[in-house]
N, C-alpha and C positions, 0 to 999 in steps of 0.2 A: 065513481063517487068515492069508493074506498081509497083509491090512489090519491085523489085530491086531499083527502083527510090526512093521509100519512105525510104528504109533502108539506102541508100546513103545520103539522106537529113537528116535523123536522126543522122547519124554518123557525118556529118558536123556540125550540130547544137550542138551536144554534145561536139565536139572538140572546138568550139568557147566558149561554157560555161566553159569548163575546163580552156582554155586559159585566159578567163576573170578573173576567180578566182585566177589563178597564178599571173596575173599582178596586181590585186588589193589587194590580200591577203584575208584571211578569218579569222574569229574569231574576238574577241574584244581585244582592247588594254587596258592593266591594267595601271592605273594611278601611281601605285607604291608608294602609300602613306606610310610613315613610320608607323609601328605598335609597340605597346608595347608587351612585352613577355607574357602578360596576355591572349593574343589571339594567335592563331597559327601563327608563323612567315611566312610572304609571301615575295616573291621577284619576280620582273619582269625581272631581269637580268639573263643572261645565264652564269652559272659557269661551269668550267670543272668538270667532275665527280669525279676526284681524289682530289679536293679541297673542304674541309668541312668548314662550317662557324666556326669562332672562337669567343671566348668570351674575352673581355677586361675588366679589373676592374679599376675603378677610386675610390680612397679612399676619403671620405669626413670627414675630421678630422682637428682639430687645425685651424678652420676658413679658410680652403682652399680645393680645388680640387687637388688631386695628383695622377697621373700627370694631369696638367691642359690642356695639348694638347695631343690628341691621333689620330692615323691614323689607319683606318680599311678598310675592303673591303665591297662591297655591300653584304648584307645578314648577316654580323657579328652583334653581340650583345655587347653593352656596359652596364656594371652593375656598378652602383654607390653604394658603401658600406658606410653607415652612422654610425659613431662611435665618435661623438663629444658630448660635454657637453651641447651644445645648438642645437636647431632644425635647419634644412636646407631643401632646396628643389632643384630640377633641373628644370629650366624654360627656354625653347628655346627663342632665341632672333630673331625676324624677321619672315616673312612669311614662309620661307623654314623650319624653326624649330618649327612651331606651335604645332606639335604633341608631342614635348618633354615637358612634364608637369607632374612631379611627385607630389605625396602628400608630406606633410611636415613630415620629419623624424628626430629623434635624434639617433635612433638605427634601424638597419635593412638594407634592400637593395631594389633597384628598377632598372629594366632593360629596355632597349629600343633596338629594332632591326632596323638597318638602311637598307632601301631597294632602296634608290636612291643615286647616287654619288653626292658629293657636300661638302661644308663647312658649318657645323652647329655650331653656337655659342650659349652658354647657360650661365646662371648665377643662383645664389641662390636668390629666390624672397625675402627672408628675409634679406639678406646681399648682395646687388647688387655689392659690390666690389669683391665678389667671382665670378670669371668668368672662363670659359673653352671653348675649341673648339674640335670638332670631325671632322676630315677630312675623307670622304668616297671616296675611289677610285673604 
């Protein structure tokens, strides 16, 4: 009889522990900070399995970003292709876009993977009149 009582108490305690984990969640929450493609891309968003990340290209030529406004999804990568006679960079504007910070290029490319939804504004640090926007849905 004492054994049955202990087993019953253990089952009740285990049930409460499982219920507590279900109510509070378990694991850690990822901050979802944007990363450049030099590291393995990460994403805290859940995407349907049939939707693969896409790549979008922005040309940096003739003293402008073209297109200067792009819309992507969480997990997508934007690549800036530099092909101008003068050097340029991609520099995020504001706290949300702090991770967007390319080296200075006159030829070549630089990529950034967006892991959080929002609007990210950027400019060329050498030519601040050159501006662009990436909207992440």
